[in-house]
C-alpha positions, 0 to 999 in steps of 0.5 A: 479799058483796063487791059490798055491802061498802061498804054493810054496813060503813057499816051496821055502823059506824052501828049500833055508833056508836049503841051497838047490838049488831050480830049476825050475824042482823041482818046476814043480814037486811040482806044479804037486803034488799040481795041477795034471792038471798042468802036462798036459801042455808041459814041456816048458809051465810048465817051463815058468809058473814057470819062470813067477811065480818067476819073479812076486814074485820077486824071482831070478832064474838062467837059463842056456843060453848055453850048453857045 
């Protein structure tokens, strides 16, 4: 994700400024548009890659720990 870093940060900032939530799934879709080979990974691998990207760039995200 490092080669798409700037575009992703701009995307996240833009949507957050407009008041919309930015989820890992919307980021998975965005990265899939930027890098089609990313979609060849399993869903769990894609989510973890997004989580690592957010943590590395000091961005917070909420992840559900329990399902009702």
